[in-house]
N, C-alpha and C positions, 0 to 999 in steps of 0.2 A: 301333552308331554309324553303320554304313554306310547302313542303311535310312533313318535320320533325315537324314543328309547328302543322300541322293538325293531324298527328299521335299522338303526345304528348297530344294535347288537347282532342282527342277522348279517349285516354288511361286514362288520369287523370279523365275525366268525368265518364267513366265506373267504375273506381276504387272508385270514390266518391259515386256513386249510389249503387254499390253492396257490398262495403266494407268500408263504411265511418268510422266505428269504429277502423279500423287499417290503415287508409289512410296514416298516417305518415311513415309507412314502405315502401310504394310504392315510396314516396318522397325520402326516404333513399336509395332505390335501384337506383333511377335515379342519386342521388348525388354521390354515389359510382362509378357509371359508368362514370360520368364526371371526378371524381378524378382519376380513372384508366387511362382515356384518357389523362389527363394532364401529368401524369407520362410518358406515352408513347410518348407524344409530346415533352417532354424534352429530351427523349432519341433520338427521331428523329432529334431534333435540333442539337444534337451532331454530326450528320452525319454518325452514325454507322448502321442505318437501313433505309429501305424504308418506306414511309408513307402508301402505299397500298401493301397488300400481298394476296396470295391465290386467293379466288374468286373475290376479288376487282380488282386484276390485270387482271383476266379473262374478267371482264366487260370492263375495259379500252381497252383491246386488241380488243374485239368485236367492240367497238365503233370506234377505230382508223382504223381498217381494213374493216369496213363497212360490217361485216358479217350479213347475214339474220338470225334474231333471231328465225324464224320459223324452222330453221334447228336444233335448240336447244330447242325443245319442252319441254324436261324434265327440263328446267330452264327458261321457258318463263315468269313465274310470277316474278321470281327473276330479270330477265332482265328488266321487265316492271317497277318494283319499283326503280331500279337503274336509269332507263331512266327518270322517273318522278322527281327524286331527281336532276338529272343533269339539266333538262329543267327548273326547278323552282329555282335552285340556281345560274345558269349561269356558274358555274365552279365546277365540281365534286370533285376537290381536296379541299374540305372544311371541316370545323369542323362539319357542319350539316350532311354531308354524312356519316361521321364516326360514328355518334350516331343514324343512321337511324334504327338500329336493337334493340336499347334499349327499345322502347315501346313494342316490342314483348316479351322481357324478363319480363317486368312488367305485361303484359297480361297473360303470362304463370304463373307467381306468383299468379295472380287473379284466374285463372282456378283451380290451385292446392288448393288454400285456400277455394274456393267454393266447390270443390270436396270432401274435407275432413271436411264437416259440419261447415265451418267457425271456425275451431279450431285455436286459435291464435298461437299455436306452429308451424303450417305449413306456416304461413306468413313469417317465418324466413328462408325459403328454399333458396332464392338467397344469403342471407348473409352467410349461411352455405355452399353454393356452389359458391364461389366468381368468379370462372372461367366462370360461366354462365353469370355473369354481364359483365365480360371482353369481352366475345363473343359479347355482345350487342354493343361493340364499334368497331367490326372488321368482323363480320360474319353474314351478313344479311340472307343468304339462310338457314343455319342450325338453327338459332334461330327461324325463321318463320316456319320451318319444325317441330321443337319441340312444338311450340305453336299449330299448326294445329293438330298434333298427340294427344296432351293432350285435345284439344278442341273437337276433334271427339270422343274420348273415353268418355269424360264427357257428351256430348250431347246424346250419346247412352244410358248411364245410366239414364239420365233424360228424356228419350223418346222424345227428340226433334229431330225427324228424318229429318226434313227439314234442320236444321242446320248441322246435321251429313253428309247428302249428299253434302251440300255446302263445308264443310271442306274436304271431300274426293276428290271432284272435284278440289279444289285448290291444294291439295297435288299432284294430277296427273301432275301438271305443275311445281313441285318442286322436288319430289322424289317419283316416281311412285310405287316402291316396298314397300314403307311404307303403301300404301293403302292396298296392299295384306296382310301385317302383321296385320294391324288393323282388316281386315275382318276375318282372322284366329283367332285373339285374341278374337273377339266377338263370333265366333263359339265355341271356347274352353269354354268361360264363359257360354254360353247357354247350353253347354253339362254338365258342372260340378257344376254350381250354381243353386240350386233348387228354389231360391227366386227371380230370375230375371224375369221370365215369366212363365205362365202356358204353358202346352205342345202344345196346339193349336197355341198360339201366337208364340212359338218358331219355329214351323214348317213353319208358314207363313213367319216369318222374315228370316229364313234360305233360303227359296225359293227366297225371295226378294234380299238377299245378293248375292246369286248365280247368279241371272239374272243380277244384277249390275256388278258383276265381269266379266261375259261373255261379256256383252256389252263393258265394259271398255277395255277388252283384245283386241277386234277387232278394237276398236277406236284407241288404242295406241299400235298396234301390234309391231311396230318397237322397241319401248322402251322395251316391255316385252321380245321380241326376244333376245335382248342383255343379259338380265338376264338368260334366258333359255340356251343360248350358254355358259355362265359362269358355270352354273350348270352341263351341259353336259361335259364340260371340266374337272370339278372337279370329276365327277363320272366316268371318264375314269380311272378305278382302275389300269390298267396296267402302267399308267404314269400320276397320278393326279397332277395338278398344281394349284397354287393360282392365284388370279387376276393379280398379278405381274409376273406370269410365273415361280414362284419358286416351286421346287418339294415339295410335301407334304409327311410328315412322317405319315403314317396311323396306326402306332403301338399305343398301349395304352399309352405308354410313350410320344410319339410325340403329340398325341391329348391332353393329360394332360398338356403338355408344352404350347400348343397354348391357352388352356383355362386359365391357370395360367397367361400367358402373357397378355391376355385380361383383366383379373380381377385386377392384381396387378401392371401393368406398366402404366405410369412411376412411380417409387418410389420417394418419396420426397428427399431421399438421393442422387439419381442419378441426379435429377434436380439441387440440391444444389451444387453437385460436378461440374456440367457443368458451373454453374454461377461462381464458384470460379476459376476453371481452364481455362475456355474459355470466360468468361464474358457474358455468356448467349447464347441463340440460335442464330445461324448465320443469320437466316432470320427474325424470329419473335422478337428477342431481349431479353434483360434481364428482362424487365417488365413482359413480357409474362411468363417467367420462374418463377419469384418471385410469381406472382399470382397463378400459377399452383402448386408451392410448398405449399402455404397456402391451396389451394383447395384439393390437394392430402393428405395433413396431416389430414384435417378434415375428408376426405373420409376414410382414414385408421383407424382413431379413431372410426368412425361410424361402419365400418366393424368389428372391434374388439369388440365393445360394443354389436353389434347384435349377433356375434358368442358366446359371453359369455352368452347371454340370448336367445339362439336359440329356446328354448321351447316356449317362448312368440311369436316369429316370426312364428314358425310352426303352433301353435294353432290359431294365428290371420289369417294366410293365409288360413287355412282349415276351421275353424269354425267362423272366424270373430273376430275382436277386439271389446271388450265390450263397449269401449268409443265411438265407431263409429256407425252410423246408418247402416241399411242394404244396402242402396244406396252407402254410403261411402266405406263400405267393398267390395261391388261389384266393385267399381271404383278402389280400391287397387288391387283386384285380376286381373282386366283387365289390369292394368299397369304392373303387374307381368308377365302375359302371353306375353304382347307386348315386354317387356324387354328381356325375354328369346328368343323370335323369332328374335328380332333385334340382339342380341348377337350371336345367331346361324349363321345368315347370314354373319356377319362380321368376325367371327372366321373362317368360311369356306373360304371366299374370301381374307382375309388379314392375315390369320394365327395368329390373335390376336394382330397384330402390328399396329393398327390404331392410328391416332392422338387423343389427348385428347378431341378435339371438337366433335369427333364421339362417343367416350366412355362416354362423359359427361352425356348422358341420363341414363347410368347405374349407375354412381356415384350419380346422383340425386335420383334415386330410392333407393339406399342404405341409403342415408340421410333421405328420407321419412320413410323408414323402421325403422331406429334408432329412429326417432321421435315417430313413432307408438309404438314401444317397450317401450320407456321411459314413454310415457303417460299411457300405459297399466299398467306398473309396479307401477307408482305413484297411479293409481286408486286402484290397489290391495293392496297397502300399506295403503291407507286411509280406505279401507273397513275392513282391519284387526285390525285397532285401535279401 
């Protein structure tokens, strides 16, 4: 309970300091997380599902079997947070441990709000992405990864390089390949955005990034080697396979199918059908599916809205949205590059069939884009009057 109390105290303090004018929305995010967990708890009480699933089960197994966490360096920080929660609560099967990730969701909300010039539309992001809040009650590792990714991109835009390095080092102990994606995203931004830095600064920064990447590679060789092996397996064009060992259809139709699966699945209708016919997901339960139905429905609406106003999206991405500052536009472009690279990796390794918790970073970006388009259209309407 102590570690949750400390995290929540720090989170609410930061939100009050940096976003006091919209503090109530952070409280709302927290209360929604508690509400979702209460619904989940009622389902658990019925005996139909387990209290812990996925990564939570993995931590329990590590503790019960006395595994050396140093063998799991790519999850060391995740293990450490779970361990601190266990030691301070006395029993890891607690209400406190289930909400341990919720402060990270609120801090992610804060980073996005600050990154987009404190525009009040963007404070609504978790409410428009309800599965993100639900993950705050069940997925410590991924929520912390999303926070660190957003934080690293934000600190680069604001030239807070010490914080950037800190964020990247922490990511090394959660999901190392995300560090490489962030580095490449920054390189793409430096290459295509003329407003970020002057040429000399770009060259110096690219050299610094290259040196950091080389050092990180040799320090975490075993982790990177596993990713390289997967890429080599995929590039075996005579018999390409996915991460699960499934044969890959390299035709245009096959690749298009994988991309479509990544973008559009699961559909709200398929989730609703599973709830009606099977009573929800066999492992994660009906609460998980109901929240995902709501989340995916909003995502589909945002995707449709953005498609109808594609010209606003394209102009905003290339030239910048007029309602945003140059820094905020650079932050949006950096997010775009990161999302594209993230999607490319998972489409290759999972053929587009990843769980919603992995795809959620894409759905969040679509919601952000829809908010940008909506705000830009409203500005254009006001100027025409």
